[in-house]
PDBQT receptor file of N, H, CA, C and O in Angstrom, charges set to zero:
ATOM      1  N   MET A   1      35.555  -8.965 -12.597  1.00  0.00    +0.000 N 
ATOM      2  CA  MET A   1      35.261  -7.978 -11.559  1.00  0.00    +0.000 C 
ATOM      3  C   MET A   1      34.255  -6.952 -12.061  1.00  0.00    +0.000 C 
ATOM      4  O   MET A   1      33.333  -6.578 -11.337  1.00  0.00    +0.000 OA
ATOM      5  N   ARG A   2      34.427  -6.500 -13.287  1.00  0.00    +0.000 N 
ATOM      6  H   ARG A   2      35.176  -6.804 -13.876  1.00  0.00    +0.000 HD
ATOM      7  CA  ARG A   2      33.525  -5.488 -13.832  1.00  0.00    +0.000 C 
ATOM      8  C   ARG A   2      32.111  -6.026 -13.992  1.00  0.00    +0.000 C 
ATOM      9  O   ARG A   2      31.139  -5.305 -13.767  1.00  0.00    +0.000 OA
ATOM     10  N   THR A   3      31.995  -7.300 -14.383  1.00  0.00    +0.000 N 
ATOM     11  H   THR A   3      32.784  -7.886 -14.566  1.00  0.00    +0.000 HD
ATOM     12  CA  THR A   3      30.686  -7.912 -14.562  1.00  0.00    +0.000 C 
ATOM     13  C   THR A   3      29.962  -7.994 -13.221  1.00  0.00    +0.000 C 
ATOM     14  O   THR A   3      28.754  -7.772 -13.150  1.00  0.00    +0.000 OA
ATOM     15  N   ARG A   4      30.693  -8.311 -12.167  1.00  0.00    +0.000 N 
ATOM     16  H   ARG A   4      31.675  -8.491 -12.224  1.00  0.00    +0.000 HD
ATOM     17  CA  ARG A   4      30.076  -8.398 -10.841  1.00  0.00    +0.000 C 
ATOM     18  C   ARG A   4      29.582  -7.024 -10.390  1.00  0.00    +0.000 C 
ATOM     19  O   ARG A   4      28.494  -6.916  -9.825  1.00  0.00    +0.000 OA
ATOM     20  N   THR A   5      30.353  -5.993 -10.628  1.00  0.00    +0.000 N 
ATOM     21  H   THR A   5      31.237  -6.080 -11.087  1.00  0.00    +0.000 HD
ATOM     22  CA  THR A   5      29.960  -4.640 -10.254  1.00  0.00    +0.000 C 
ATOM     23  C   THR A   5      28.726  -4.216 -11.040  1.00  0.00    +0.000 C 
ATOM     24  O   THR A   5      27.819  -3.595 -10.487  1.00  0.00    +0.000 OA
ATOM     25  N   THR A   6      28.691  -4.543 -12.298  1.00  0.00    +0.000 N 
ATOM     26  H   THR A   6      29.428  -5.048 -12.747  1.00  0.00    +0.000 HD
ATOM     27  CA  THR A   6      27.543  -4.215 -13.137  1.00  0.00    +0.000 C 
ATOM     28  C   THR A   6      26.297  -4.959 -12.638  1.00  0.00    +0.000 C 
ATOM     29  O   THR A   6      25.210  -4.384 -12.582  1.00  0.00    +0.000 OA
ATOM     30  N   LEU A   7      26.456  -6.223 -12.282  1.00  0.00    +0.000 N 
ATOM     31  H   LEU A   7      27.339  -6.690 -12.328  1.00  0.00    +0.000 HD
ATOM     32  CA  LEU A   7      25.334  -7.006 -11.774  1.00  0.00    +0.000 C 
ATOM     33  C   LEU A   7      24.810  -6.432 -10.462  1.00  0.00    +0.000 C 
ATOM     34  O   LEU A   7      23.598  -6.322 -10.273  1.00  0.00    +0.000 OA
ATOM     35  N   LEU A   8      25.702  -6.072  -9.569  1.00  0.00    +0.000 N 
ATOM     36  H   LEU A   8      26.686  -6.161  -9.723  1.00  0.00    +0.000 HD
ATOM     37  CA  LEU A   8      25.293  -5.479  -8.300  1.00  0.00    +0.000 C 
ATOM     38  C   LEU A   8      24.584  -4.147  -8.518  1.00  0.00    +0.000 C 
ATOM     39  O   LEU A   8      23.598  -3.854  -7.842  1.00  0.00    +0.000 OA
ATOM     40  N   ALA A   9      25.068  -3.350  -9.437  1.00  0.00    +0.000 N 
ATOM     41  H   ALA A   9      25.869  -3.588  -9.986  1.00  0.00    +0.000 HD
ATOM     42  CA  ALA A   9      24.430  -2.070  -9.739  1.00  0.00    +0.000 C 
ATOM     43  C   ALA A   9      23.027  -2.298 -10.306  1.00  0.00    +0.000 C 
ATOM     44  O   ALA A   9      22.087  -1.582  -9.958  1.00  0.00    +0.000 OA
ATOM     45  N   PHE A  10      22.892  -3.292 -11.176  1.00  0.00    +0.000 N 
ATOM     46  H   PHE A  10      23.655  -3.873 -11.459  1.00  0.00    +0.000 HD
ATOM     47  CA  PHE A  10      21.587  -3.609 -11.756  1.00  0.00    +0.000 C 
ATOM     48  C   PHE A  10      20.607  -4.067 -10.673  1.00  0.00    +0.000 C 
ATOM     49  O   PHE A  10      19.451  -3.645 -10.659  1.00  0.00    +0.000 OA
ATOM     50  N   ILE A  11      21.071  -4.928  -9.771  1.00  0.00    +0.000 N 
ATOM     51  H   ILE A  11      22.010  -5.271  -9.782  1.00  0.00    +0.000 HD
ATOM     52  CA  ILE A  11      20.218  -5.412  -8.689  1.00  0.00    +0.000 C 
ATOM     53  C   ILE A  11      19.782  -4.259  -7.789  1.00  0.00    +0.000 C 
ATOM     54  O   ILE A  11      18.619  -4.178  -7.393  1.00  0.00    +0.000 OA
ATOM     55  N   LEU A  12      20.712  -3.374  -7.471  1.00  0.00    +0.000 N 
ATOM     56  H   LEU A  12      21.657  -3.440  -7.792  1.00  0.00    +0.000 HD
ATOM     57  CA  LEU A  12      20.387  -2.218  -6.636  1.00  0.00    +0.000 C 
ATOM     58  C   LEU A  12      19.340  -1.331  -7.304  1.00  0.00    +0.000 C 
ATOM     59  O   LEU A  12      18.389  -0.895  -6.656  1.00  0.00    +0.000 OA
ATOM     60  N   LEU A  13      19.513  -1.068  -8.580  1.00  0.00    +0.000 N 
ATOM     61  H   LEU A  13      20.286  -1.423  -9.106  1.00  0.00    +0.000 HD
ATOM     62  CA  LEU A  13      18.538  -0.251  -9.307  1.00  0.00    +0.000 C 
ATOM     63  C   LEU A  13      17.171  -0.938  -9.367  1.00  0.00    +0.000 C 
ATOM     64  O   LEU A  13      16.137  -0.278  -9.254  1.00  0.00    +0.000 OA
ATOM     65  N   ALA A  14      17.166  -2.248  -9.544  1.00  0.00    +0.000 N 
ATOM     66  H   ALA A  14      18.006  -2.783  -9.637  1.00  0.00    +0.000 HD
ATOM     67  CA  ALA A  14      15.899  -2.989  -9.590  1.00  0.00    +0.000 C 
ATOM     68  C   ALA A  14      15.187  -2.901  -8.247  1.00  0.00    +0.000 C 
ATOM     69  O   ALA A  14      13.975  -2.693  -8.204  1.00  0.00    +0.000 OA
ATOM     70  N   LEU A  15      15.922  -3.055  -7.155  1.00  0.00    +0.000 N 
ATOM     71  H   LEU A  15      16.907  -3.224  -7.191  1.00  0.00    +0.000 HD
ATOM     72  CA  LEU A  15      15.313  -2.953  -5.831  1.00  0.00    +0.000 C 
ATOM     73  C   LEU A  15      14.777  -1.556  -5.563  1.00  0.00    +0.000 C 
ATOM     74  O   LEU A  15      13.705  -1.398  -4.979  1.00  0.00    +0.000 OA
ATOM     75  N   LEU A  16      15.513  -0.554  -5.985  1.00  0.00    +0.000 N 
ATOM     76  H   LEU A  16      16.383  -0.682  -6.459  1.00  0.00    +0.000 HD
ATOM     77  CA  LEU A  16      15.051   0.823  -5.801  1.00  0.00    +0.000 C 
ATOM     78  C   LEU A  16      13.804   1.104  -6.649  1.00  0.00    +0.000 C 
ATOM     79  O   LEU A  16      12.939   1.886  -6.254  1.00  0.00    +0.000 OA
ATOM     80  N   GLY A  17      13.725   0.469  -7.797  1.00  0.00    +0.000 N 
ATOM     81  H   GLY A  17      14.428  -0.166  -8.118  1.00  0.00    +0.000 HD
ATOM     82  CA  GLY A  17      12.561   0.653  -8.669  1.00  0.00    +0.000 C 
ATOM     83  C   GLY A  17      11.313  -0.026  -8.130  1.00  0.00    +0.000 C 
ATOM     84  O   GLY A  17      10.200   0.447  -8.361  1.00  0.00    +0.000 OA
ATOM     85  N   VAL A  18      11.486  -1.123  -7.419  1.00  0.00    +0.000 N 
ATOM     86  H   VAL A  18      12.389  -1.507  -7.232  1.00  0.00    +0.000 HD
ATOM     87  CA  VAL A  18      10.352  -1.890  -6.898  1.00  0.00    +0.000 C 
ATOM     88  C   VAL A  18       9.829  -1.300  -5.587  1.00  0.00    +0.000 C 
ATOM     89  O   VAL A  18       8.655  -1.474  -5.262  1.00  0.00    +0.000 OA
ATOM     90  N   THR A  19      10.664  -0.621  -4.848  1.00  0.00    +0.000 N 
ATOM     91  H   THR A  19      11.618  -0.479  -5.113  1.00  0.00    +0.000 HD
ATOM     92  CA  THR A  19      10.286  -0.095  -3.541  1.00  0.00    +0.000 C 
ATOM     93  C   THR A  19       9.023   0.762  -3.568  1.00  0.00    +0.000 C 
ATOM     94  O   THR A  19       8.146   0.541  -2.733  1.00  0.00    +0.000 OA
ATOM     95  N   PRO A  20       8.879   1.725  -4.476  1.00  0.00    +0.000 N 
ATOM     96  CA  PRO A  20       7.641   2.522  -4.485  1.00  0.00    +0.000 C 
ATOM     97  C   PRO A  20       6.391   1.681  -4.750  1.00  0.00    +0.000 C 
ATOM     98  O   PRO A  20       5.318   1.979  -4.226  1.00  0.00    +0.000 OA
ATOM     99  N   LEU A  21       6.527   0.645  -5.553  1.00  0.00    +0.000 N 
ATOM    100  H   LEU A  21       7.399   0.402  -5.979  1.00  0.00    +0.000 HD
ATOM    101  CA  LEU A  21       5.373  -0.217  -5.822  1.00  0.00    +0.000 C 
ATOM    102  C   LEU A  21       4.943  -0.962  -4.572  1.00  0.00    +0.000 C 
ATOM    103  O   LEU A  21       3.749  -1.114  -4.312  1.00  0.00    +0.000 OA
ATOM    104  N   LEU A  22       5.913  -1.424  -3.800  1.00  0.00    +0.000 N 
ATOM    105  H   LEU A  22       6.882  -1.301  -4.011  1.00  0.00    +0.000 HD
ATOM    106  CA  LEU A  22       5.576  -2.129  -2.564  1.00  0.00    +0.000 C 
ATOM    107  C   LEU A  22       4.957  -1.182  -1.546  1.00  0.00    +0.000 C 
ATOM    108  O   LEU A  22       4.036  -1.565  -0.825  1.00  0.00    +0.000 OA
ATOM    109  N   GLN A  23       5.440   0.025  -1.481  1.00  0.00    +0.000 N 
ATOM    110  H   GLN A  23       6.188   0.337  -2.067  1.00  0.00    +0.000 HD
ATOM    111  CA  GLN A  23       4.878   1.006  -0.564  1.00  0.00    +0.000 C 
ATOM    112  C   GLN A  23       3.463   1.382  -0.978  1.00  0.00    +0.000 C 
ATOM    113  O   GLN A  23       2.609   1.617  -0.123  1.00  0.00    +0.000 OA
ATOM    114  N   ALA A  24       3.208   1.441  -2.268  1.00  0.00    +0.000 N 
ATOM    115  H   ALA A  24       3.901   1.250  -2.963  1.00  0.00    +0.000 HD
ATOM    116  CA  ALA A  24       1.877   1.779  -2.761  1.00  0.00    +0.000 C 
ATOM    117  C   ALA A  24       0.868   0.715  -2.353  1.00  0.00    +0.000 C 
ATOM    118  O   ALA A  24      -0.285   1.036  -2.064  1.00  0.00    +0.000 OA
ATOM    119  N   CYS A  25       1.285  -0.541  -2.325  1.00  0.00    +0.000 N 
ATOM    120  H   CYS A  25       2.222  -0.801  -2.560  1.00  0.00    +0.000 HD
ATOM    121  CA  CYS A  25       0.376  -1.615  -1.904  1.00  0.00    +0.000 C 
ATOM    122  C   CYS A  25      -0.098  -1.378  -0.471  1.00  0.00    +0.000 C 
ATOM    123  O   CYS A  25      -1.280  -1.533  -0.164  1.00  0.00    +0.000 OA
ATOM    124  N   HIS A  26       0.833  -1.004   0.395  1.00  0.00    +0.000 N 
ATOM    125  H   HIS A  26       1.793  -0.878   0.146  1.00  0.00    +0.000 HD
ATOM    126  CA  HIS A  26       0.462  -0.768   1.780  1.00  0.00    +0.000 C 
ATOM    127  C   HIS A  26      -0.439   0.464   1.890  1.00  0.00    +0.000 C 
ATOM    128  O   HIS A  26      -1.355   0.492   2.712  1.00  0.00    +0.000 OA
ATOM    129  N   THR A  27      -0.187   1.457   1.082  1.00  0.00    +0.000 N 
ATOM    130  H   THR A  27       0.557   1.433   0.414  1.00  0.00    +0.000 HD
ATOM    131  CA  THR A  27      -0.993   2.670   1.118  1.00  0.00    +0.000 C 
ATOM    132  C   THR A  27      -2.421   2.378   0.670  1.00  0.00    +0.000 C 
ATOM    133  O   THR A  27      -3.379   2.836   1.294  1.00  0.00    +0.000 OA
ATOM    134  N   VAL A  28      -2.560   1.623  -0.400  1.00  0.00    +0.000 N 
ATOM    135  H   VAL A  28      -1.783   1.251  -0.907  1.00  0.00    +0.000 HD
ATOM    136  CA  VAL A  28      -3.884   1.280  -0.921  1.00  0.00    +0.000 C 
ATOM    137  C   VAL A  28      -4.632   0.409   0.085  1.00  0.00    +0.000 C 
ATOM    138  O   VAL A  28      -5.831   0.590   0.299  1.00  0.00    +0.000 OA
ATOM    139  N   ALA A  29      -3.922  -0.536   0.703  1.00  0.00    +0.000 N 
ATOM    140  H   ALA A  29      -2.949  -0.684   0.530  1.00  0.00    +0.000 HD
ATOM    141  CA  ALA A  29      -4.565  -1.396   1.703  1.00  0.00    +0.000 C 
ATOM    142  C   ALA A  29      -5.043  -0.559   2.883  1.00  0.00    +0.000 C 
ATOM    143  O   ALA A  29      -6.144  -0.776   3.388  1.00  0.00    +0.000 OA
ATOM    144  N   GLY A  30      -4.240   0.381   3.319  1.00  0.00    +0.000 N 
ATOM    145  H   GLY A  30      -3.345   0.557   2.908  1.00  0.00    +0.000 HD
ATOM    146  CA  GLY A  30      -4.621   1.258   4.427  1.00  0.00    +0.000 C 
ATOM    147  C   GLY A  30      -5.810   2.119   4.071  1.00  0.00    +0.000 C 
ATOM    148  O   GLY A  30      -6.701   2.331   4.893  1.00  0.00    +0.000 OA
ATOM    149  N   ALA A  31      -5.826   2.615   2.850  1.00  0.00    +0.000 N 
ATOM    150  H   ALA A  31      -5.102   2.442   2.182  1.00  0.00    +0.000 HD
ATOM    151  CA  ALA A  31      -6.957   3.439   2.415  1.00  0.00    +0.000 C 
ATOM    152  C   ALA A  31      -8.233   2.605   2.372  1.00  0.00    +0.000 C 
ATOM    153  O   ALA A  31      -9.303   3.088   2.744  1.00  0.00    +0.000 OA
ATOM    154  N   GLY A  32      -8.129   1.364   1.924  1.00  0.00    +0.000 N 
ATOM    155  H   GLY A  32      -7.261   0.972   1.621  1.00  0.00    +0.000 HD
ATOM    156  CA  GLY A  32      -9.289   0.476   1.894  1.00  0.00    +0.000 C 
ATOM    157  C   GLY A  32      -9.830   0.210   3.285  1.00  0.00    +0.000 C 
ATOM    158  O   GLY A  32     -11.043   0.166   3.491  1.00  0.00    +0.000 OA
ATOM    159  N   GLN A  33      -8.925   0.034   4.242  1.00  0.00    +0.000 N 
ATOM    160  H   GLN A  33      -7.940   0.069   4.075  1.00  0.00    +0.000 HD
ATOM    161  CA  GLN A  33      -9.362  -0.183   5.622  1.00  0.00    +0.000 C 
ATOM    162  C   GLN A  33     -10.046   1.061   6.173  1.00  0.00    +0.000 C 
ATOM    163  O   GLN A  33     -11.057   0.957   6.867  1.00  0.00    +0.000 OA
ATOM    164  N   ASP A  34      -9.505   2.234   5.869  1.00  0.00    +0.000 N 
ATOM    165  H   ASP A  34      -8.684   2.319   5.304  1.00  0.00    +0.000 HD
ATOM    166  CA  ASP A  34     -10.118   3.480   6.333  1.00  0.00    +0.000 C 
ATOM    167  C   ASP A  34     -11.515   3.661   5.751  1.00  0.00    +0.000 C 
ATOM    168  O   ASP A  34     -12.442   4.062   6.455  1.00  0.00    +0.000 OA
ATOM    169  N   ILE A  35     -11.659   3.366   4.476  1.00  0.00    +0.000 N 
ATOM    170  H   ILE A  35     -10.906   3.041   3.904  1.00  0.00    +0.000 HD
ATOM    171  CA  ILE A  35     -12.959   3.509   3.819  1.00  0.00    +0.000 C 
ATOM    172  C   ILE A  35     -13.957   2.514   4.412  1.00  0.00    +0.000 C 
ATOM    173  O   ILE A  35     -15.116   2.859   4.638  1.00  0.00    +0.000 OA
ATOM    174  N   SER A  36     -13.513   1.287   4.662  1.00  0.00    +0.000 N 
ATOM    175  H   SER A  36     -12.570   1.006   4.478  1.00  0.00    +0.000 HD
ATOM    176  CA  SER A  36     -14.395   0.288   5.266  1.00  0.00    +0.000 C 
ATOM    177  C   SER A  36     -14.826   0.710   6.665  1.00  0.00    +0.000 C 
ATOM    178  O   SER A  36     -15.988   0.557   7.041  1.00  0.00    +0.000 OA
ATOM    179  N   SER A  37     -13.888   1.235   7.422  1.00  0.00    +0.000 N 
ATOM    180  H   SER A  37     -12.943   1.359   7.116  1.00  0.00    +0.000 HD
ATOM    181  CA  SER A  37     -14.197   1.693   8.774  1.00  0.00    +0.000 C 
ATOM    182  C   SER A  37     -15.215   2.829   8.747  1.00  0.00    +0.000 C 
ATOM    183  O   SER A  37     -16.141   2.857   9.558  1.00  0.00    +0.000 OA
ATOM    184  N   THR A  38     -15.046   3.750   7.827  1.00  0.00    +0.000 N 
ATOM    185  H   THR A  38     -14.294   3.727   7.168  1.00  0.00    +0.000 HD
ATOM    186  CA  THR A  38     -15.983   4.864   7.691  1.00  0.00    +0.000 C 
ATOM    187  C   THR A  38     -17.376   4.351   7.316  1.00  0.00    +0.000 C 
ATOM    188  O   THR A  38     -18.383   4.813   7.853  1.00  0.00    +0.000 OA
ATOM    189  N   GLY A  39     -17.419   3.405   6.401  1.00  0.00    +0.000 N 
ATOM    190  H   GLY A  39     -16.601   3.029   5.965  1.00  0.00    +0.000 HD
ATOM    191  CA  GLY A  39     -18.700   2.824   5.996  1.00  0.00    +0.000 C 
ATOM    192  C   GLY A  39     -19.405   2.131   7.147  1.00  0.00    +0.000 C 
ATOM    193  O   GLY A  39     -20.619   2.261   7.305  1.00  0.00    +0.000 OA
ATOM    194  N   ARG A  40     -18.646   1.392   7.954  1.00  0.00    +0.000 N 
ATOM    195  H   ARG A  40     -17.660   1.286   7.825  1.00  0.00    +0.000 HD
ATOM    196  CA  ARG A  40     -19.245   0.733   9.122  1.00  0.00    +0.000 C 
ATOM    197  C   ARG A  40     -19.785   1.756  10.117  1.00  0.00    +0.000 C 
ATOM    198  O   ARG A  40     -20.853   1.563  10.698  1.00  0.00    +0.000 OA
ATOM    199  N   SER A  41     -19.047   2.836  10.308  1.00  0.00    +0.000 N 
ATOM    200  H   SER A  41     -18.179   2.993   9.836  1.00  0.00    +0.000 HD
ATOM    201  CA  SER A  41     -19.505   3.880  11.237  1.00  0.00    +0.000 C 
ATOM    202  C   SER A  41     -20.802   4.523  10.746  1.00  0.00    +0.000 C 
ATOM    203  O   SER A  41     -21.715   4.759  11.538  1.00  0.00    +0.000 OA
ATOM    204  N   ILE A  42     -20.884   4.801   9.475  1.00  0.00    +0.000 N 
ATOM    205  H   ILE A  42     -20.142   4.610   8.832  1.00  0.00    +0.000 HD
ATOM    206  CA  ILE A  42     -22.100   5.398   8.904  1.00  0.00    +0.000 C 
ATOM    207  C   ILE A  42     -23.269   4.422   9.038  1.00  0.00    +0.000 C 
ATOM    208  O   ILE A  42     -24.386   4.819   9.370  1.00  0.00    +0.000 OA
ATOM    209  N   GLU A  43     -23.001   3.144   8.776  1.00  0.00    +0.000 N 
ATOM    210  H   GLU A  43     -22.093   2.821   8.506  1.00  0.00    +0.000 HD
ATOM    211  CA  GLU A  43     -24.063   2.141   8.879  1.00  0.00    +0.000 C 
ATOM    212  C   GLU A  43     -24.560   2.021  10.321  1.00  0.00    +0.000 C 
ATOM    213  O   GLU A  43     -25.767   1.937  10.549  1.00  0.00    +0.000 OA
ATOM    214  N   LYS A  44     -23.661   2.013  11.283  1.00  0.00    +0.000 N 
ATOM    215  H   LYS A  44     -22.681   2.081  11.099  1.00  0.00    +0.000 HD
ATOM    216  CA  LYS A  44     -24.062   1.937  12.695  1.00  0.00    +0.000 C 
ATOM    217  C   LYS A  44     -24.884   3.163  13.103  1.00  0.00    +0.000 C 
ATOM    218  O   LYS A  44     -25.880   3.055  13.817  1.00  0.00    +0.000 OA
ATOM    219  N   SER A  45     -24.439   4.326  12.630  1.00  0.00    +0.000 N 
ATOM    220  H   SER A  45     -23.630   4.413  12.050  1.00  0.00    +0.000 HD
ATOM    221  CA  SER A  45     -25.173   5.557  12.946  1.00  0.00    +0.000 C 
ATOM    222  C   SER A  45     -26.577   5.530  12.341  1.00  0.00    +0.000 C 
ATOM    223  O   SER A  45     -27.548   5.940  12.977  1.00  0.00    +0.000 OA
ATOM    224  N   ALA A  46     -26.668   5.046  11.119  1.00  0.00    +0.000 N 
ATOM    225  H   ALA A  46     -25.879   4.713  10.602  1.00  0.00    +0.000 HD
ATOM    226  CA  ALA A  46     -27.979   4.947  10.460  1.00  0.00    +0.000 C 
ATOM    227  C   ALA A  46     -28.882   3.983  11.212  1.00  0.00    +0.000 C 
ATOM    228  O   ALA A  46     -30.073   4.246  11.382  1.00  0.00    +0.000 OA
ATOM    229  N   ASP A  47     -28.313   2.859  11.667  1.00  0.00    +0.000 N 
ATOM    230  H   ASP A  47     -27.346   2.646  11.529  1.00  0.00    +0.000 HD
ATOM    231  CA  ASP A  47     -29.118   1.891  12.420  1.00  0.00    +0.000 C 
ATOM    232  C   ASP A  47     -29.625   2.476  13.739  1.00  0.00    +0.000 C 
ATOM    233  O   ASP A  47     -30.759   2.217  14.143  1.00  0.00    +0.000 OA
ATOM    234  N   ARG A  48     -28.786   3.259  14.403  1.00  0.00    +0.000 N 
ATOM    235  H   ARG A  48     -27.865   3.469  14.075  1.00  0.00    +0.000 HD
ATOM    236  CA  ARG A  48     -29.183   3.850  15.678  1.00  0.00    +0.000 C 
ATOM    237  C   ARG A  48     -30.269   4.913  15.518  1.00  0.00    +0.000 C 
ATOM    238  O   ARG A  48     -31.104   5.093  16.405  1.00  0.00    +0.000 OA
ATOM    239  N   HIS A  49     -30.254   5.610  14.394  1.00  0.00    +0.000 N 
ATOM    240  H   HIS A  49     -29.576   5.464  13.673  1.00  0.00    +0.000 HD
ATOM    241  CA  HIS A  49     -31.182   6.721  14.197  1.00  0.00    +0.000 C 
ATOM    242  C   HIS A  49     -32.413   6.341  13.356  1.00  0.00    +0.000 C 
ATOM    243  O   HIS A  49     -33.216   7.205  13.005  1.00  0.00    +0.000 OA
ATOM    244  N   THR A  50     -32.552   5.079  13.043  1.00  0.00    +0.000 N 
ATOM    245  H   THR A  50     -31.899   4.377  13.327  1.00  0.00    +0.000 HD
ATOM    246  CA  THR A  50     -33.728   4.634  12.308  1.00  0.00    +0.000 C 
ATOM    247  C   THR A  50     -34.833   4.314  13.310  1.00  0.00    +0.000 C 
ATOM    248  O   THR A  50     -34.620   3.568  14.265  1.00  0.00    +0.000 OA
ATOM    249  N   PRO A  51     -36.018   4.887  13.082  1.00  0.00    +0.000 N 
ATOM    250  CA  PRO A  51     -37.121   4.658  14.052  1.00  0.00    +0.000 C 
ATOM    251  C   PRO A  51     -37.626   3.230  14.016  1.00  0.00    +0.000 C 
ATOM    252  O   PRO A  51     -38.541   2.879  14.761  1.00  0.00    +0.000 OA
TER     253      PRO A  51
């Protein structure tokens, strides 16, 4: 019984430790999309204002 409780506690701690890393992936991906969108907007504006 004690071994099972220890294993469950270890698994819970491992999942809690991995959660911030998974969230960071989504944050970085979102930031990359925002930067790409900004770059496209600047490029379109430059194309429109080029004689």
